[in-house]
A tleap script that builds the chain and sets N, CA, C and O, in Angstrom:
source leaprc.protein.ff14SB
mol = sequence {
  NMET SER ALA SER ALA ILE PRO ALA SER SER
  VAL LEU SER GLU ILE VAL ALA GLY LEU GLY
  LEU SER LEU THR GLN ALA ALA ARG ARG PHE
  PRO PRO ALA ARG LEU GLY ARG PRO VAL HIE
  ALA SER CYS VAL TRP ARG TRP MET HIE ASP
  GLY VAL ARG LEU PRO ASP GLY THR ILE VAL
  ARG LEU GLU ALA ALA ARG LEU SER GLY ARG
  TRP LEU THR SER GLU PRO ALA ILE GLU ARG
  PHE LEU ALA ALA GLN THR PRO HIE ILE ASP
  LEU PRO ALA PRO THR ALA PRO ARG THR PRO
  THR ALA ARG GLN ARG ALA SER GLU ARG ALA
  ALA ALA GLU LEU SER ARG ILE GLY CILE
}
set mol.1.N position { -6.601 7.029 4.301 }
set mol.1.CA position { -7.986 7.400 4.584 }
set mol.1.C position { -8.323 8.617 3.736 }
set mol.1.O position { -7.592 9.607 3.745 }
set mol.2.N position { -9.395 8.548 3.025 }
set mol.2.CA position { -9.796 9.672 2.184 }
set mol.2.C position { -10.451 10.755 3.022 }
set mol.2.O position { -10.908 10.507 4.138 }
set mol.3.N position { -10.490 11.957 2.469 }
set mol.3.CA position { -11.071 13.086 3.202 }
set mol.3.C position { -12.543 12.852 3.505 }
set mol.3.O position { -13.042 13.327 4.525 }
set mol.4.N position { -13.248 12.128 2.637 }
set mol.4.CA position { -14.665 11.889 2.887 }
set mol.4.C position { -14.883 10.884 4.015 }
set mol.4.O position { -15.974 10.821 4.582 }
set mol.5.N position { -13.835 10.082 4.352 }
set mol.5.CA position { -13.964 9.090 5.413 }
set mol.5.C position { -13.712 9.688 6.790 }
set mol.5.O position { -13.989 9.047 7.803 }
set mol.6.N position { -13.193 10.904 6.838 }
set mol.6.CA position { -12.911 11.549 8.123 }
set mol.6.C position { -14.200 12.153 8.658 }
set mol.6.O position { -14.855 12.928 7.961 }
set mol.7.N position { -14.580 11.803 9.908 }
set mol.7.CA position { -15.825 12.347 10.456 }
set mol.7.C position { -15.730 13.848 10.695 }
set mol.7.O position { -14.661 14.364 11.020 }
set mol.8.N position { -16.835 14.536 10.535 }
set mol.8.CA position { -16.885 15.980 10.775 }
set mol.8.C position { -16.682 16.254 12.257 }
set mol.8.O position { -17.197 15.521 13.102 }
set mol.9.N position { -15.956 17.273 12.568 }
set mol.9.CA position { -15.675 17.614 13.953 }
set mol.9.C position { -15.930 19.098 14.153 }
set mol.9.O position { -15.633 19.916 13.282 }
set mol.10.N position { -16.479 19.430 15.298 }
set mol.10.CA position { -16.750 20.831 15.564 }
set mol.10.C position { -15.458 21.633 15.686 }
set mol.10.O position { -15.430 22.811 15.332 }
set mol.11.N position { -14.379 21.007 16.185 }
set mol.11.CA position { -13.128 21.759 16.310 }
set mol.11.C position { -12.585 22.127 14.929 }
set mol.11.O position { -11.969 23.181 14.770 }
set mol.12.N position { -12.802 21.279 13.941 }
set mol.12.CA position { -12.358 21.608 12.583 }
set mol.12.C position { -13.081 22.836 12.051 }
set mol.12.O position { -12.455 23.744 11.505 }
set mol.13.N position { -14.387 22.862 12.210 }
set mol.13.CA position { -15.143 24.014 11.718 }
set mol.13.C position { -14.797 25.275 12.505 }
set mol.13.O position { -14.820 26.372 11.946 }
set mol.14.N position { -14.477 25.140 13.785 }
set mol.14.CA position { -14.084 26.302 14.584 }
set mol.14.C position { -12.735 26.852 14.117 }
set mol.14.O position { -12.542 28.067 14.069 }
set mol.15.N position { -11.806 25.961 13.773 }
set mol.15.CA position { -10.497 26.396 13.282 }
set mol.15.C position { -10.649 27.091 11.932 }
set mol.15.O position { -10.050 28.140 11.696 }
set mol.16.N position { -11.445 26.505 11.057 }
set mol.16.CA position { -11.673 27.103 9.739 }
set mol.16.C position { -12.345 28.469 9.878 }
set mol.16.O position { -12.100 29.368 9.073 }
set mol.17.N position { -13.193 28.625 10.899 }
set mol.17.CA position { -13.884 29.896 11.115 }
set mol.17.C position { -12.968 30.961 11.734 }
set mol.17.O position { -13.408 32.082 11.991 }
set mol.18.N position { -11.696 30.614 11.973 }
set mol.18.CA position { -10.757 31.599 12.501 }
set mol.18.C position { -10.588 31.563 13.999 }
set mol.18.O position { -9.976 32.470 14.564 }
set mol.19.N position { -11.115 30.534 14.673 }
set mol.19.CA position { -11.003 30.447 16.126 }
set mol.19.C position { -9.849 29.551 16.571 }
set mol.19.O position { -9.741 29.214 17.751 }
set mol.20.N position { -8.984 29.164 15.628 }
set mol.20.CA position { -7.896 28.250 15.941 }
set mol.20.C position { -6.851 28.871 16.849 }
set mol.20.O position { -6.537 30.057 16.748 }
set mol.21.N position { -6.319 28.040 17.741 }
set mol.21.CA position { -5.250 28.449 18.655 }
set mol.21.C position { -4.134 27.417 18.574 }
set mol.21.O position { -4.402 26.216 18.534 }
set mol.22.N position { -2.893 27.871 18.551 }
set mol.22.CA position { -1.771 26.944 18.676 }
set mol.22.C position { -1.764 26.436 20.117 }
set mol.22.O position { -2.436 26.997 20.983 }
set mol.23.N position { -1.006 25.378 20.367 }
set mol.23.CA position { -0.967 24.853 21.733 }
set mol.23.C position { -0.350 25.858 22.701 }
set mol.23.O position { -0.726 25.905 23.872 }
set mol.24.N position { 0.595 26.660 22.216 }
set mol.24.CA position { 1.184 27.707 23.059 }
set mol.24.C position { 0.148 28.772 23.391 }
set mol.24.O position { 0.059 29.220 24.535 }
set mol.25.N position { -0.638 29.180 22.391 }
set mol.25.CA position { -1.690 30.167 22.649 }
set mol.25.C position { -2.736 29.592 23.590 }
set mol.25.O position { -3.238 30.300 24.463 }
set mol.26.N position { -3.067 28.331 23.428 }
set mol.26.CA position { -4.049 27.692 24.317 }
set mol.26.C position { -3.515 27.632 25.745 }
set mol.26.O position { -4.269 27.846 26.694 }
set mol.27.N position { -2.222 27.343 25.909 }
set mol.27.CA position { -1.629 27.264 27.248 }
set mol.27.C position { -1.735 28.596 27.974 }
set mol.27.O position { -1.899 28.628 29.193 }
set mol.28.N position { -1.643 29.697 27.234 }
set mol.28.CA position { -1.727 31.025 27.850 }
set mol.28.C position { -3.131 31.356 28.328 }
set mol.28.O position { -3.312 32.301 29.096 }
set mol.29.N position { -4.125 30.600 27.891 }
set mol.29.CA position { -5.513 30.834 28.301 }
set mol.29.C position { -5.787 30.340 29.723 }
set mol.29.O position { -6.811 30.684 30.314 }
set mol.30.N position { -4.874 29.535 30.270 }
set mol.30.CA position { -5.080 28.942 31.593 }
set mol.30.C position { -4.294 29.705 32.646 }
set mol.30.O position { -3.206 30.207 32.367 }
set mol.31.N position { -4.838 29.796 33.856 }
set mol.31.CA position { -4.092 30.462 34.927 }
set mol.31.C position { -2.898 29.600 35.354 }
set mol.31.O position { -2.863 28.405 35.064 }
set mol.32.N position { -1.928 30.200 36.037 }
set mol.32.CA position { -0.774 29.426 36.500 }
set mol.32.C position { -1.221 28.211 37.305 }
set mol.32.O position { -2.256 28.224 37.971 }
set mol.33.N position { -0.413 27.169 37.224 }
set mol.33.CA position { -0.758 25.913 37.900 }
set mol.33.C position { 0.156 25.705 39.101 }
set mol.33.O position { 0.251 26.573 39.969 }
set mol.34.N position { 0.811 24.587 39.152 }
set mol.34.CA position { 1.633 24.228 40.314 }
set mol.34.C position { 2.752 25.228 40.561 }
set mol.34.O position { 3.458 25.639 39.641 }
set mol.35.N position { 2.894 25.608 41.819 }
set mol.35.CA position { 3.925 26.537 42.265 }
set mol.35.C position { 3.890 27.861 41.512 }
set mol.35.O position { 4.906 28.548 41.407 }
set mol.36.N position { 2.723 28.216 40.992 }
set mol.36.CA position { 2.556 29.480 40.305 }
set mol.36.C position { 3.167 29.531 38.911 }
set mol.36.O position { 3.227 30.598 38.300 }
set mol.37.N position { 3.626 28.375 38.398 }
set mol.37.CA position { 4.231 28.352 37.063 }
set mol.37.C position { 3.134 28.323 36.009 }
set mol.37.O position { 2.074 27.736 36.232 }
set mol.38.N position { 3.380 28.957 34.855 }
set mol.38.CA position { 2.367 28.961 33.796 }
set mol.38.C position { 2.205 27.569 33.183 }
set mol.38.O position { 3.120 26.746 33.223 }
set mol.39.N position { 1.044 27.329 32.627 }
set mol.39.CA position { 0.789 26.071 31.936 }
set mol.39.C position { 1.628 26.068 30.663 }
set mol.39.O position { 1.671 27.069 29.947 }
set mol.40.N position { 2.283 24.968 30.380 }
set mol.40.CA position { 3.160 24.855 29.221 }
set mol.40.C position { 2.420 24.195 28.060 }
set mol.40.O position { 1.462 23.451 28.270 }
set mol.41.N position { 2.864 24.468 26.849 }
set mol.41.CA position { 2.248 23.871 25.655 }
set mol.41.C position { 2.307 22.345 25.698 }
set mol.41.O position { 1.406 21.681 25.184 }
set mol.42.N position { 3.351 21.780 26.303 }
set mol.42.CA position { 3.446 20.320 26.390 }
set mol.42.C position { 2.339 19.746 27.268 }
set mol.42.O position { 1.896 18.620 27.043 }
set mol.43.N position { 1.894 20.496 28.253 }
set mol.43.CA position { 0.775 20.074 29.096 }
set mol.43.C position { -0.511 20.046 28.270 }
set mol.43.O position { -1.311 19.118 28.388 }
set mol.44.N position { -0.702 21.061 27.441 }
set mol.44.CA position { -1.870 21.103 26.562 }
set mol.44.C position { -1.822 19.927 25.597 }
set mol.44.O position { -2.853 19.321 25.307 }
set mol.45.N position { -0.632 19.599 25.097 }
set mol.45.CA position { -0.483 18.447 24.201 }
set mol.45.C position { -0.864 17.161 24.921 }
set mol.45.O position { -1.538 16.309 24.341 }
set mol.46.N position { -0.439 17.002 26.186 }
set mol.46.CA position { -0.810 15.798 26.959 }
set mol.46.C position { -2.320 15.727 27.143 }
set mol.46.O position { -2.901 14.646 27.046 }
set mol.47.N position { -2.972 16.873 27.411 }
set mol.47.CA position { -4.438 16.873 27.541 }
set mol.47.C position { -5.085 16.425 26.242 }
set mol.47.O position { -6.113 15.748 26.252 }
set mol.48.N position { -4.476 16.807 25.116 }
set mol.48.CA position { -5.000 16.440 23.812 }
set mol.48.C position { -4.697 14.969 23.500 }
set mol.48.O position { -5.574 14.244 23.030 }
set mol.49.N position { -3.491 14.536 23.752 }
set mol.49.CA position { -3.044 13.196 23.377 }
set mol.49.C position { -3.480 12.127 24.378 }
set mol.49.O position { -4.075 11.121 23.990 }
set mol.50.N position { -3.191 12.338 25.656 }
set mol.50.CA position { -3.477 11.337 26.690 }
set mol.50.C position { -4.811 11.563 27.379 }
set mol.50.O position { -5.455 10.610 27.816 }
set mol.51.N position { -5.227 12.816 27.479 }
set mol.51.CA position { -6.478 13.146 28.145 }
set mol.51.C position { -6.321 13.242 29.649 }
set mol.51.O position { -5.217 13.155 30.187 }
set mol.52.N position { -7.450 13.422 30.312 }
set mol.52.CA position { -7.517 13.540 31.763 }
set mol.52.C position { -8.509 12.487 32.247 }
set mol.52.O position { -9.630 12.413 31.746 }
set mol.53.N position { -8.101 11.675 33.217 }
set mol.53.CA position { -8.981 10.635 33.756 }
set mol.53.C position { -9.898 11.246 34.816 }
set mol.53.O position { -9.437 11.908 35.746 }
set mol.54.N position { -11.188 11.016 34.660 }
set mol.54.CA position { -12.185 11.508 35.603 }
set mol.54.C position { -12.370 10.495 36.736 }
set mol.54.O position { -11.947 9.346 36.605 }
set mol.55.N position { -12.999 10.904 37.850 }
set mol.55.CA position { -13.189 9.977 38.969 }
set mol.55.C position { -13.931 8.686 38.589 }
set mol.55.O position { -13.711 7.648 39.214 }
set mol.56.N position { -14.794 8.735 37.587 }
set mol.56.CA position { -15.520 7.516 37.199 }
set mol.56.C position { -14.721 6.645 36.240 }
set mol.56.O position { -15.218 5.613 35.792 }
set mol.57.N position { -13.492 7.040 35.916 }
set mol.57.CA position { -12.629 6.232 35.078 }
set mol.57.C position { -12.626 6.617 33.606 }
set mol.57.O position { -11.770 6.147 32.857 }
set mol.58.N position { -13.556 7.456 33.170 }
set mol.58.CA position { -13.563 7.870 31.772 }
set mol.58.C position { -12.432 8.859 31.516 }
set mol.58.O position { -11.947 9.524 32.432 }
set mol.59.N position { -12.029 8.942 30.272 }
set mol.59.CA position { -10.952 9.857 29.891 }
set mol.59.C position { -11.525 10.936 28.979 }
set mol.59.O position { -12.232 10.643 28.015 }
set mol.60.N position { -11.210 12.181 29.298 }
set mol.60.CA position { -11.646 13.328 28.497 }
set mol.60.C position { -10.415 13.901 27.822 }
set mol.60.O position { -9.405 14.158 28.477 }
set mol.61.N position { -10.495 14.104 26.510 }
set mol.61.CA position { -9.382 14.678 25.759 }
set mol.61.C position { -9.769 16.042 25.193 }
set mol.61.O position { -10.921 16.288 24.836 }
set mol.62.N position { -8.779 16.910 25.124 }
set mol.62.CA position { -8.958 18.212 24.489 }
set mol.62.C position { -9.004 17.982 22.983 }
set mol.62.O position { -8.104 17.359 22.420 }
set mol.63.N position { -10.047 18.483 22.334 }
set mol.63.CA position { -10.171 18.329 20.883 }
set mol.63.C position { -9.127 19.186 20.191 }
set mol.63.O position { -8.868 20.316 20.603 }
set mol.64.N position { -8.528 18.644 19.138 }
set mol.64.CA position { -7.530 19.376 18.367 }
set mol.64.C position { -7.480 18.801 16.958 }
set mol.64.O position { -8.013 17.723 16.694 }
set mol.65.N position { -6.837 19.531 16.067 }
set mol.65.CA position { -6.681 19.091 14.685 }
set mol.65.C position { -5.259 19.408 14.232 }
set mol.65.O position { -4.637 20.363 14.698 }
set mol.66.N position { -4.769 18.594 13.326 }
set mol.66.CA position { -3.419 18.754 12.814 }
set mol.66.C position { -3.451 19.621 11.560 }
set mol.66.O position { -4.278 19.409 10.673 }
set mol.67.N position { -2.555 20.592 11.491 }
set mol.67.CA position { -2.460 21.468 10.324 }
set mol.67.C position { -0.991 21.712 10.010 }
set mol.67.O position { -0.286 22.360 10.783 }
set mol.68.N position { -0.535 21.197 8.888 }
set mol.68.CA position { 0.836 21.435 8.412 }
set mol.68.C position { 1.881 21.178 9.486 }
set mol.68.O position { 2.750 22.018 9.719 }
set mol.69.N position { 1.807 20.045 10.131 }
set mol.69.CA position { 2.832 19.673 11.102 }
set mol.69.C position { 2.664 20.263 12.479 }
set mol.69.O position { 3.539 20.081 13.325 }
set mol.70.N position { 1.586 20.956 12.738 }
set mol.70.CA position { 1.358 21.484 14.090 }
set mol.70.C position { -0.084 21.211 14.494 }
set mol.70.O position { -0.945 20.947 13.654 }
set mol.71.N position { -0.322 21.280 15.774 }
set mol.71.CA position { -1.649 21.016 16.319 }
set mol.71.C position { -2.342 22.327 16.658 }
set mol.71.O position { -1.719 23.266 17.152 }
set mol.72.N position { -3.642 22.376 16.384 }
set mol.72.CA position { -4.455 23.538 16.718 }
set mol.72.C position { -5.678 23.072 17.495 }
set mol.72.O position { -6.187 21.972 17.285 }
set mol.73.N position { -6.129 23.918 18.381 }
set mol.73.CA position { -7.372 23.688 19.104 }
set mol.73.C position { -8.172 24.986 19.004 }
set mol.73.O position { -7.834 25.865 18.211 }
set mol.74.N position { -9.217 25.105 19.797 }
set mol.74.CA position { -10.025 26.332 19.748 }
set mol.74.C position { -10.542 26.657 21.143 }
set mol.74.O position { -10.558 25.806 22.032 }
set mol.75.N position { -10.962 27.905 21.315 }
set mol.75.CA position { -11.537 28.306 22.601 }
set mol.75.C position { -12.775 27.485 22.939 }
set mol.75.O position { -12.903 27.030 24.075 }
set mol.76.N position { -13.707 27.276 21.980 }
set mol.76.CA position { -14.862 26.431 22.313 }
set mol.76.C position { -14.458 25.005 22.696 }
set mol.76.O position { -15.110 24.390 23.540 }
set mol.77.N position { -13.388 24.469 22.085 }
set mol.77.CA position { -12.916 23.126 22.452 }
set mol.77.C position { -12.388 23.134 23.890 }
set mol.77.O position { -12.597 22.179 24.638 }
set mol.78.N position { -11.704 24.215 24.269 }
set mol.78.CA position { -11.219 24.337 25.648 }
set mol.78.C position { -12.409 24.405 26.608 }
set mol.78.O position { -12.385 23.790 27.674 }
set mol.79.N position { -13.444 25.149 26.229 }
set mol.79.CA position { -14.645 25.238 27.072 }
set mol.79.C position { -15.295 23.866 27.245 }
set mol.79.O position { -15.704 23.508 28.350 }
set mol.80.N position { -15.391 23.097 26.155 }
set mol.80.CA position { -15.980 21.750 26.255 }
set mol.80.C position { -15.120 20.845 27.126 }
set mol.80.O position { -15.643 20.043 27.900 }
set mol.81.N position { -13.795 20.973 27.002 }
set mol.81.CA position { -12.854 20.187 27.801 }
set mol.81.C position { -13.034 20.483 29.292 }
set mol.81.O position { -13.072 19.566 30.112 }
set mol.82.N position { -13.143 21.763 29.634 }
set mol.82.CA position { -13.347 22.151 31.034 }
set mol.82.C position { -14.717 21.702 31.538 }
set mol.82.O position { -14.836 21.208 32.659 }
set mol.83.N position { -15.744 21.873 30.716 }
set mol.83.CA position { -17.099 21.490 31.123 }
set mol.83.C position { -17.204 19.983 31.366 }
set mol.83.O position { -17.920 19.547 32.268 }
set mol.84.N position { -16.491 19.191 30.563 }
set mol.84.CA position { -16.546 17.739 30.730 }
set mol.84.C position { -15.899 17.299 32.040 }
set mol.84.O position { -16.236 16.240 32.570 }
set mol.85.N position { -14.976 18.100 32.567 }
set mol.85.CA position { -14.302 17.759 33.820 }
set mol.85.C position { -15.012 18.298 35.051 }
set mol.85.O position { -14.764 17.834 36.164 }
set mol.86.N position { -15.885 19.266 34.862 }
set mol.86.CA position { -16.529 19.932 35.985 }
set mol.86.C position { -17.730 19.126 36.458 }
set mol.86.O position { -18.659 18.890 35.686 }
set mol.87.N position { -17.722 18.697 37.727 }
set mol.87.CA position { -18.860 17.922 38.215 }
set mol.87.C position { -20.089 18.808 38.385 }
set mol.87.O position { -19.974 20.000 38.669 }
set mol.88.N position { -21.243 18.224 38.211 }
set mol.88.CA position { -22.495 18.933 38.437 }
set mol.88.C position { -22.779 18.891 39.932 }
set mol.88.O position { -22.964 17.817 40.505 }
set mol.89.N position { -22.810 20.041 40.548 }
set mol.89.CA position { -22.951 20.119 41.999 }
set mol.89.C position { -24.309 19.605 42.456 }
set mol.89.O position { -24.413 19.023 43.536 }
set mol.90.N position { -25.354 19.809 41.653 }
set mol.90.CA position { -26.692 19.401 42.077 }
set mol.90.C position { -26.935 17.900 41.905 }
set mol.90.O position { -27.953 17.395 42.377 }
set mol.91.N position { -26.037 17.179 41.249 }
set mol.91.CA position { -26.184 15.739 41.079 }
set mol.91.C position { -25.316 15.015 42.099 }
set mol.91.O position { -24.268 15.532 42.486 }
set mol.92.N position { -25.729 13.828 42.543 }
set mol.92.CA position { -24.875 13.080 43.474 }
set mol.92.C position { -23.564 12.688 42.782 }
set mol.92.O position { -23.548 12.390 41.588 }
set mol.93.N position { -22.489 12.694 43.532 }
set mol.93.CA position { -21.179 12.362 42.979 }
set mol.93.C position { -21.154 10.884 42.586 }
set mol.93.O position { -21.635 10.035 43.337 }
set mol.94.N position { -20.600 10.575 41.423 }
set mol.94.CA position { -20.509 9.169 41.028 }
set mol.94.C position { -19.501 8.442 41.905 }
set mol.94.O position { -18.512 9.022 42.352 }
set mol.95.N position { -19.764 7.182 42.140 }
set mol.95.CA position { -18.828 6.397 42.942 }
set mol.95.C position { -17.676 5.958 42.054 }
set mol.95.O position { -17.871 5.596 40.893 }
set mol.96.N position { -16.493 5.994 42.606 }
set mol.96.CA position { -15.306 5.587 41.861 }
set mol.96.C position { -15.309 4.064 41.727 }
set mol.96.O position { -15.778 3.367 42.626 }
set mol.97.N position { -14.790 3.543 40.614 }
set mol.97.CA position { -14.730 2.090 40.464 }
set mol.97.C position { -13.776 1.486 41.486 }
set mol.97.O position { -12.811 2.121 41.910 }
set mol.98.N position { -14.066 0.244 41.873 }
set mol.98.CA position { -13.201 -0.427 42.842 }
set mol.98.C position { -11.853 -0.740 42.214 }
set mol.98.O position { -11.740 -0.964 41.009 }
set mol.99.N position { -10.847 -0.750 43.057 }
set mol.99.CA position { -9.513 -1.119 42.587 }
set mol.99.C position { -9.471 -2.630 42.388 }
set mol.99.O position { -10.312 -3.343 42.936 }
set mol.100.N position { -8.517 -3.129 41.621 }
set mol.100.CA position { -8.407 -4.583 41.453 }
set mol.100.C position { -8.241 -5.324 42.784 }
set mol.100.O position { -8.775 -6.420 42.957 }
set mol.101.N position { -7.504 -4.727 43.717 }
set mol.101.CA position { -7.313 -5.356 45.026 }
set mol.101.C position { -8.629 -5.429 45.788 }
set mol.101.O position { -8.927 -6.449 46.409 }
set mol.102.N position { -9.423 -4.357 45.747 }
set mol.102.CA position { -10.712 -4.358 46.446 }
set mol.102.C position { -11.656 -5.379 45.822 }
set mol.102.O position { -12.399 -6.050 46.539 }
set mol.103.N position { -11.637 -5.507 44.495 }
set mol.103.CA position { -12.480 -6.517 43.839 }
set mol.103.C position { -12.058 -7.915 44.249 }
set mol.103.O position { -12.909 -8.768 44.501 }
set mol.104.N position { -10.743 -8.166 44.321 }
set mol.104.CA position { -10.231 -9.479 44.714 }
set mol.104.C position { -10.654 -9.818 46.137 }
set mol.104.O position { -11.090 -10.939 46.400 }
set mol.105.N position { -10.531 -8.858 47.065 }
set mol.105.CA position { -10.939 -9.098 48.453 }
set mol.105.C position { -12.426 -9.404 48.547 }
set mol.105.O position { -12.828 -10.311 49.276 }
set mol.106.N position { -13.247 -8.653 47.815 }
set mol.106.CA position { -14.690 -8.892 47.834 }
set mol.106.C position { -15.015 -10.262 47.273 }
set mol.106.O position { -15.898 -10.950 47.785 }
set mol.107.N position { -14.306 -10.669 46.222 }
set mol.107.CA position { -14.518 -11.999 45.639 }
set mol.107.C position { -14.144 -13.096 46.636 }
set mol.107.O position { -14.853 -14.093 46.769 }
set mol.108.N position { -13.036 -12.902 47.325 }
set mol.108.CA position { -12.611 -13.895 48.327 }
set mol.108.C position { -13.596 -13.971 49.486 }
set mol.108.O position { -13.890 -15.063 49.972 }
set mol.109.N position { -14.114 -12.824 49.937 }
set mol.109.CA position { -15.114 -12.833 51.019 }
set mol.109.C position { -16.378 -13.551 50.577 }
set mol.109.O position { -16.958 -14.328 51.336 }
set mol.110.N position { -16.805 -13.288 49.341 }
set mol.110.CA position { -18.010 -13.941 48.830 }
set mol.110.C position { -17.800 -15.447 48.705 }
set mol.110.O position { -18.692 -16.227 49.038 }
set mol.111.N position { -16.620 -15.861 48.225 }
set mol.111.CA position { -16.327 -17.297 48.108 }
set mol.111.C position { -16.306 -17.952 49.484 }
set mol.111.O position { -16.815 -19.061 49.646 }
set mol.112.N position { -15.725 -17.282 50.475 }
set mol.112.CA position { -15.689 -17.834 51.831 }
set mol.112.C position { -17.100 -17.939 52.397 }
set mol.112.O position { -17.428 -18.930 53.050 }
set mol.113.N position { -17.928 -16.948 52.162 }
set mol.113.CA position { -19.317 -16.986 52.650 }
set mol.113.C position { -20.105 -18.104 51.975 }
set mol.113.O position { -20.884 -18.791 52.635 }
set mol.114.N position { -19.916 -18.295 50.668 }
set mol.114.CA position { -20.612 -19.368 49.955 }
set mol.114.C position { -20.165 -20.744 50.449 }
set mol.114.O position { -20.990 -21.642 50.616 }
set mol.115.N position { -18.877 -20.906 50.678 }
set mol.115.CA position { -18.434 -22.219 51.175 }
set mol.115.C position { -18.857 -22.430 52.620 }
set mol.115.O position { -19.054 -23.570 53.042 }
set mol.116.N position { -19.002 -21.342 53.397 }
set mol.116.CA position { -19.456 -21.472 54.780 }
set mol.116.C position { -20.904 -21.975 54.814 }
set mol.116.O position { -21.265 -22.778 55.674 }
set mol.117.N position { -21.726 -21.501 53.876 }
set mol.117.CA position { -23.133 -21.934 53.885 }
set mol.117.C position { -23.362 -23.178 53.018 }
set mol.117.O position { -24.493 -23.644 52.880 }
set mol.118.N position { -22.280 -23.712 52.433 }
set mol.118.CA position { -22.373 -24.979 51.719 }
set mol.118.C position { -22.752 -24.874 50.258 }
set mol.118.O position { -23.277 -25.833 49.692 }
set mol.119.N position { -22.510 -23.781 49.654 }
set mol.119.CA position { -22.826 -23.651 48.230 }
set mol.119.C position { -21.551 -23.710 47.422 }
set mol.119.O position { -21.593 -23.620 46.195 }
savepdb mol mol.pdb
quit
């Protein structure tokens, strides 16, 4: 892929502007998590690579860029990552998608109701 084929990203311009953070530096920006242990760089990597699943099923990933064999992110990227996960209190909460089992049960109930009424 040529450099011109790579889409422009705000995290790239933030890193070039001097706002880049290594994953270890980014991990230190977060308060301690489970059992009071600090957030580890591998956790930040998982947020970047795998993302975080939201209640509506969408996945939010921490923006990052690769530089000479290491990954960098930025403070504004961390802010966007946190904002994407934070629900808007003044809006009604989205309903979670049904599980496959719940969909199957609903389908079976609908089929039974249709056959009961002769359709």
